[in-house]
C-alpha positions as CSV (number, residue, x, y, z in Angstrom):
1,M,-183.7,-0.9,59.6
2,K,-182.7,-2.3,56.5
3,I,-178.9,-3.4,56.0
4,I,-177.3,-4.2,52.6
5,V,-174.2,-6.3,52.5
6,A,-171.8,-6.2,49.5
7,I,-170.2,-9.4,48.9
8,K,-167.6,-10.5,46.3
9,R,-166.7,-13.8,44.7
10,V,-163.0,-14.3,44.6
11,V,-160.6,-17.1,44.4
12,D,-160.7,-19.3,47.4
13,Y,-158.2,-18.2,50.0
14,A,-156.8,-22.0,50.2
15,V,-155.8,-22.0,46.3
16,K,-152.5,-21.3,45.2
17,I,-152.6,-18.4,42.8
18,R,-151.5,-19.0,39.3
19,V,-150.8,-16.0,36.7
20,K,-152.0,-16.5,33.1
21,P,-149.5,-17.2,30.5
22,D,-150.0,-13.7,28.8
23,K,-149.6,-12.0,32.2
24,S,-152.9,-10.3,31.8
25,G,-154.1,-11.4,35.0
26,V,-154.9,-14.3,37.4
27,E,-156.1,-17.6,36.1
28,T,-159.8,-18.1,37.3
29,S,-160.6,-21.0,35.0
30,N,-161.3,-24.3,36.7
31,V,-160.3,-22.8,40.2
32,K,-162.3,-22.9,43.2
33,M,-164.1,-19.8,44.1
34,S,-165.6,-18.5,47.3
35,M,-167.1,-15.6,49.3
36,N,-164.3,-13.2,50.1
37,P,-163.6,-13.8,53.9
38,F,-163.9,-10.0,54.7
39,C,-167.5,-10.1,53.3
40,E,-168.3,-13.1,55.2
41,I,-167.5,-11.1,58.3
42,A,-169.8,-8.4,57.1
43,L,-172.6,-10.6,56.3
44,E,-172.4,-12.2,59.6
45,E,-172.2,-9.0,61.6
46,A,-175.5,-8.1,59.5
47,L,-177.1,-11.3,60.6
48,R,-176.0,-10.8,64.2
49,I,-177.6,-7.3,64.1
50,K,-180.8,-8.5,62.8
51,E,-180.8,-11.5,65.4
52,S,-180.5,-8.9,68.2
53,G,-183.7,-7.1,66.9
54,R,-182.2,-3.9,65.5
55,A,-182.7,-4.8,61.9
56,S,-185.6,-6.0,59.9
57,E,-184.0,-7.2,56.9
58,V,-180.7,-8.3,55.3
59,V,-180.2,-8.0,51.7
60,A,-176.9,-9.5,50.0
61,V,-175.6,-7.8,47.0
62,S,-172.8,-9.0,44.4
63,V,-171.3,-7.4,41.1
64,G,-170.0,-9.4,38.6
65,P,-170.6,-12.4,36.2
66,A,-173.4,-15.2,36.2
67,Q,-171.3,-17.3,38.6
68,C,-171.8,-14.7,41.4
69,A,-175.1,-16.1,41.9
70,D,-173.6,-19.1,43.7
71,T,-171.8,-16.7,46.1
72,L,-175.2,-14.9,46.9
73,R,-176.8,-18.4,47.4
74,T,-174.2,-19.0,50.2
75,G,-175.3,-15.7,51.6
76,L,-178.7,-16.8,51.6
77,A,-178.0,-20.1,53.0
78,M,-176.1,-18.1,56.0
79,G,-179.2,-16.2,56.7
80,A,-179.6,-13.3,54.3
81,D,-183.4,-12.4,53.6
82,R,-183.0,-11.3,50.0
83,A,-180.4,-11.3,47.2
84,I,-179.5,-8.8,44.3
85,H,-177.1,-9.9,41.4
86,V,-175.8,-6.9,39.4
87,D,-174.8,-8.8,36.4
88,Y,-171.7,-7.6,34.5
89,P,-169.3,-10.1,32.7
90,G,-166.5,-7.5,32.2
91,T,-163.7,-6.2,34.4
92,L,-164.9,-4.0,37.5
93,Y,-162.9,-1.7,39.4
94,P,-163.8,0.1,43.0
95,L,-165.3,3.2,41.5
96,S,-167.6,1.4,39.1
97,I,-168.5,-1.0,42.0
98,A,-169.0,2.1,44.4
99,K,-171.5,3.7,41.8
100,I,-173.5,0.6,41.4
101,L,-173.8,0.3,45.3
102,K,-174.8,3.9,45.4
103,A,-177.5,3.1,42.9
104,L,-178.9,0.1,44.8
105,V,-178.6,2.1,48.2
106,D,-180.9,5.0,46.4
107,A,-183.3,2.1,45.5
108,E,-183.4,0.2,48.6
109,K,-183.1,2.9,51.1
110,P,-181.2,1.0,53.9
111,G,-180.0,2.2,57.3
112,L,-176.6,0.7,56.9
113,L,-174.3,-0.5,54.3
114,L,-171.7,-3.3,55.4
115,L,-168.6,-4.4,53.1
116,G,-165.7,-6.1,53.9
117,K,-162.6,-3.7,54.4
118,Q,-160.8,-5.2,51.3
119,A,-161.1,-8.2,48.7
120,I,-158.3,-10.7,48.9
121,D,-157.8,-10.8,45.3
122,D,-156.8,-7.1,44.4
123,D,-156.5,-5.9,48.2
124,C,-157.7,-2.5,46.9
125,N,-159.4,-1.5,50.1
126,Q,-161.3,1.4,48.3
127,T,-164.9,0.5,47.6
128,G,-166.2,1.2,51.2
129,Q,-164.6,4.8,51.3
130,M,-165.7,5.7,47.7
131,V,-169.4,4.6,48.2
132,A,-169.5,6.6,51.5
133,G,-168.2,9.6,49.5
134,L,-170.7,9.3,46.6
135,L,-173.6,8.9,49.2
136,K,-172.2,11.6,51.4
137,W,-172.8,9.1,54.4
138,P,-170.3,8.8,57.5
139,Q,-168.0,5.8,57.2
140,A,-165.9,3.8,59.7
141,T,-163.4,1.6,58.1
142,F,-161.7,-1.6,59.8
143,A,-164.4,-1.9,62.2
144,S,-163.4,-4.6,65.1
145,K,-166.7,-3.8,67.3
146,V,-169.8,-2.1,66.2
147,V,-172.6,-1.0,68.9
148,F,-176.0,0.6,68.0
149,D,-177.8,3.2,69.8
150,E,-181.3,2.8,68.3
151,E,-182.9,5.7,70.3
152,N,-180.4,8.3,69.0
153,K,-179.8,6.5,65.7
154,V,-176.0,6.2,66.1
155,A,-173.5,3.6,65.7
156,T,-170.3,3.3,67.8
157,V,-167.6,1.8,66.0
158,D,-164.1,0.6,67.3
159,R,-161.5,0.7,64.5
160,E,-158.1,-0.9,64.3
161,V,-155.4,1.7,63.5
162,D,-151.6,1.6,63.7
163,G,-151.5,3.2,67.2
164,G,-154.4,1.1,68.7
165,I,-158.0,1.2,68.8
166,E,-160.0,4.4,67.5
167,T,-163.5,4.9,68.7
168,L,-165.9,6.8,66.2
169,S,-169.6,7.5,66.8
170,L,-171.5,7.6,63.4
171,D,-175.0,9.0,62.8
172,L,-176.9,6.6,60.7
173,P,-177.5,5.9,57.7
174,A,-173.6,5.1,57.6
175,V,-171.2,3.0,55.8
176,I,-169.0,0.4,57.8
177,T,-166.2,-2.1,56.5
178,T,-165.3,-4.8,58.6
179,D,-161.8,-6.1,59.8
180,L,-161.0,-9.8,60.8
181,R,-161.6,-9.5,64.6
182,L,-165.1,-8.2,64.3
183,N,-166.6,-11.7,64.5
184,Q,-166.3,-15.5,63.6
185,P,-168.7,-16.2,60.6
186,R,-171.0,-19.1,60.9
187,Y,-171.0,-22.1,58.7
188,A,-174.3,-22.5,56.4
189,T,-176.1,-25.5,57.4
190,L,-177.1,-28.3,54.9
191,P,-180.9,-27.6,55.2
192,N,-180.4,-23.9,54.7
193,I,-178.2,-24.7,51.9
194,M,-180.9,-26.7,50.3
195,K,-183.5,-23.9,51.1
196,A,-181.2,-21.4,49.4
197,K,-181.2,-23.2,46.1
198,S,-184.9,-22.6,45.6
199,K,-184.7,-18.9,46.5
200,V,-185.1,-16.4,43.8
201,I,-182.1,-13.8,43.1
202,K,-183.2,-10.7,41.7
203,K,-180.9,-9.8,38.6
204,V,-180.4,-6.3,37.4
205,T,-177.6,-4.9,35.0
206,P,-175.6,-1.5,35.6
207,H,-177.9,-0.3,32.7
208,D,-180.9,-0.8,34.8
209,L,-179.3,1.3,37.7
210,N,-178.4,4.1,35.1
211,V,-174.7,3.4,35.9
212,E,-172.1,3.7,33.0
213,I,-169.3,1.3,33.5
214,K,-166.0,3.0,32.6
215,S,-162.7,3.0,34.0
216,D,-159.5,5.2,33.9
217,L,-157.5,2.2,34.9
218,E,-155.6,-0.4,32.9
219,A,-153.8,-3.4,34.1
220,V,-150.5,-3.5,32.1
221,Q,-149.1,-6.5,33.5
222,V,-149.6,-9.1,36.2
223,A,-146.4,-10.9,37.5
224,E,-145.4,-13.3,40.1
225,P,-143.2,-12.2,43.0
226,P,-139.8,-13.4,42.5
227,K,-138.9,-16.6,44.0
228,R,-137.3,-16.6,47.6
229,K,-133.8,-18.0,47.8
230,S,-133.5,-21.2,49.8
231,G,-131.9,-20.7,53.3
232,T,-128.5,-21.8,54.5
233,V,-127.7,-24.1,57.5
234,L,-124.7,-22.7,59.3
235,S,-122.4,-24.8,61.5
236,S,-121.7,-22.2,64.3
237,V,-122.8,-19.1,66.0
238,D,-119.6,-17.5,65.0
239,E,-120.1,-18.4,61.4
240,L,-123.7,-16.6,61.7
241,I,-122.1,-13.5,63.2
242,D,-119.5,-13.5,60.6
243,R,-122.2,-13.7,57.6
244,L,-124.3,-11.0,59.3
245,K,-121.1,-8.6,59.5
246,N,-119.5,-9.2,56.2
247,E,-122.4,-10.3,53.9
248,A,-125.5,-9.0,55.1
249,R,-123.7,-5.9,56.6
250,V,-126.3,-5.5,59.5
251,I,-124.0,-5.5,62.4
């Protein structure tokens, strides 16, 4: 079985986000970028599946500008066998990404498509569901555990929902999006990082895949949330009760 893993280049989770002066988006110039944490989890799960003997190849895929090659090299250093970069310098929304992933799946014929449940930059949580719909494949989102039955070609997925854990059984091929508690991603070792630098990353464009990029969405404005007011130190419990009763009006 071949596994395709979609990975996204995002602003590093530890970086303080800054909005552009014209409020057209988030500032990404001279900012540390890294692989989306949920995508790391998806790649780690694919590598574990391969190491257990249930998969023959792991292919990392990223869509975006030329800098995405750096993120793909991180994926290769972690253990991915191949990498495909769909080069597109403009703004991309989930439906466009889903169409590109469908075209790649049609070409590569994998048995499983793994994605992070969402990206930490836009928090859309849409791409996995959309590509499953376009492929007409079964899907399981927010996966916290994945078990394969090779004989029957079935994947059993535990997914986290508001009420607890829901267990789904999917016929393969399928789409699975990963949640935080699925695994702990490995660190790429220095020797593997050096080896990844010499590996060839296949580069294609949406045009090569016969995908037309267009969107019905427009980002009108991006603004920072209002600043939180500083707290107040109270001198006694009686004063706290008075404030809750007469100012906050919660008791």
